[in-house]
Each structure stands twice: as structure tokens, then as C-alpha cells.
C-alpha positions, 0 to 999 in steps of 0.5 A: 859333584853337583854341589861342588860344581859352580853355577854359571850366570845366565844372560838376560834377554831384553828384546821381548820386553822392548817389542811389547813396549813398542807395540803398546806405543804404536797402539797408543799412537793409532788411538790418538790419531783415530781420536784426532781424525774423529774430532776433525771430522766432527769439527768440520761438520760443526763449522759447515753447519754454522756457515749455513746458519750464518748465510741464512741469517745474512739473507734474512738481514738483507730481506729485512733491510729491503723491507725497512727501505720500502717502509721508509719510502712509504713513510716519506710518501705519506709525509709528503701527502700530509704536507700537501694536504696541510698546505691545501688546508691552509690555503682554504682557510686563508681563502675563507678568511678573505671571503669573510673579510670581504663580506664584513667590509661589504656589510659595513661599507657605509660606516667605513666611508664615514670614518674615512671622511672624518679622518680625511677632514682631520688630516686636512686640518692638520695640513693647514696647521702645518702649512701655517707653521711652515709659513711662520718659519719661512718668515723667521728665516727671511728675517734671519737671512736679512740679519746675516746679510747685514752682518756680512756687509759689516764684516766686508767693511771690517775686512776692507779696513783690515786690508788697508791696515795690512797694506800700511803694516806691510809698508811699515814692515818693508821700511823696518826691513830696510832699516834692519838691513842697514843696521845689520850692515853697520854692525857687520862694518863695525865687527869688521873694524873690530876684527881688523883692530883685533888682528892688528893688536895680535900682530903687534903682540905676537911680533909677526912670528913665522909660525903665526900668520893671518889667512883671510879673516882668520888668525892662524897658529901652527900646531907645533907652536902650541902642542907637542906632536900627537898631544892636546896639552898646551906646552909652555910656549903655547901657554905664553902665546895664548896668555897674550891672546887672552889679554888682547881679547879682553881689551877688545871685549871692553871696546866692542859695544854690548849690542854686537853679539860677537864670538871668537871661534877656535878651529882645530885642524890636522894633517892627513896622516892617520893615527894608529888608533891605539893611543889617547885619540882614535883619529884626527877628528878627536885630536883636532877637537881636543886641541881646540877645546884645550885652547878655549879652556885655557882662554877661559882660565885667563878670564875670557868669558865662556859665552864668547868662545866656540871650539870646533874640530875639522880633522884633516878635511879642511887643508890649506895646502893640498899637496902631500909634502912635509911642508904642506902637512906642517901648514895644515896642522894649525889652530885658527881664530876667527872673530864672528857673530853668533 
């Protein structure tokens, strides 16, 4: 029956083992705490001992510093004393040397006096020689001054003669100026006569057209006769008029004497209407200058000497009709010709 009965399993009890392990752990922790406390105690004692040693060393260093300062002070005092002694020794040696020199001079005073007498005699002789040389130099200077005075007198005479010549030259210059003024007046009169003849011929050649007229001392062409609106190229009608003008200039050039330095000035003028600035010309200055230059170049192509022609542009700044009407603007758009001197 016992063999046939099954054996029941027994429950395992872990608690005694856990209690043993916990006891062992607590003992180990207590041991470690004991070791730590002991180490802290020993370390504190060691640090306290080192602080005391350090304090003793600092106190010793302070004492040594004070002793060193005292030693330095004593050394400085000794050095000052030594310097004073050396100065006193130097003064004593100087005084000794002075006394020895006085003694030596007292012993050889007679010899020194003789030497002084001889030296003074030689100096006196040198002074006499210097005085003699100075007297000779003074005599030479007096001679040179006399020569300079004679030269000054000669220069004054020459200056007076030059002033007399200058007065005569001034009189001649005045006379020449008067003659020149007379000659210039005659030239102006001759040029005015040729200008009148030139304008008369132009009036005959151009047949007194309405757009071509004389204003003062100028012959005036309206721009519409010569150029298209806003352009500087001579139109066919303008070329025909300028051809007649070139013929008149060439006829006049053969009659004017060579000594009269005449020139025909061509002035370009516009109205006060501003250009857009996007065309060929940016403003009226350029347009007026280009038109005057075109007239001059055309006259040159017809045989008129280039050195007898001048081109100038005035823009809208020389109007002859100050109002702002269409008629006034038309009058201001013009080419002027003036016969004048260079």
C-alpha cells in the first residue's frame, strides 16, 4: 500500500535564504561605512596637520622677507656712505692737486713771467703786421670806391642819354599810333565801302526777295528759304541762292585790297521752340551751328576761300522779334551774313 501510494510534492521555503543574504549585505554595508568614516577621520587629521605646516611656512617666509628688507636697507645705507666717502676723497684729491699746482706756479713764476713777456711781444708784432695789412686793404678799397664812383657817373650819363632817346621814342610811338589810328580808320572806311558795295550787289542779284533783307550791317536769309523744317541740308532753292552769293563774294574778293584782312561771318539762329531731343539734333544750339556750317561748306565748294569764312551758331538766344507769335518765330529763324575784319 505504501508503495502504491503516490509521493506528494513538498513546497520550497526561500525565506531563510533571503534573510541570510540580507544579513550578509547589511554587514558588508556597515563594514564599508566603518572604513569610510575611518578614512575620513584620518584624512581630516592629515589635512589639519598640513594646514599647520603651511601656516608655519608662511610665517617663516614673512620673517625672511622682513630680514631681507632690513638687509637691503642696510646695504643701501652702506652704499650711500661709500658714495659720500668717494666724493670726499675726490674733493680731497682735487684740493691736493690745486695746492700742488699753486706750489709749482710759485716755484716757476719768474720763468712764466718771461714767457708771458715774450709772447706779448710776438703778439704786438703780429698786431702791427695786421694793422699794416688793414691799412693797405683800406687804401685798395678807397681806390675801388673811386673807380666805382667814376663808373656810376658814366652810368648816370648813359641813363640820361637813354632817357632822352626814350622820350624821342615815345614821341615817335605816339606819332606812329596816330598814324595807325588814321590807317585803321581808313581801312574801316574802305571795308564799309566794300560792305555797302557787297550788300548792293547782293540786293541786285537776289532781286529784293521778301525772305531776304538787310538788317543793319547784316544780310539776312530766312531759314525757310534755305533749309527744310528741322534740317540742316540746303534745299535746291537754297543752293541756288547760295550759288549767287558765292559769285558775289568772289567778285568782291578780287576788288578788296590784299592788306584788308576781311572775313564773311555766317551766323545761324533759330526760334524758341525746343527740339524733342530724339532726332538728329538735341537742341537749337546744334541746329543753328549745323545750318551755319552747311552754308560755309557750300560756299567753299563754290570756290570761296575757306580762310575768308566763319560759321557760328546762336540758337534761340539772339532774337530780332521778341514776341511769341508765329510771325516773330519765322523772323527769328534766319541765317545772317556779316562782312567784317578778322
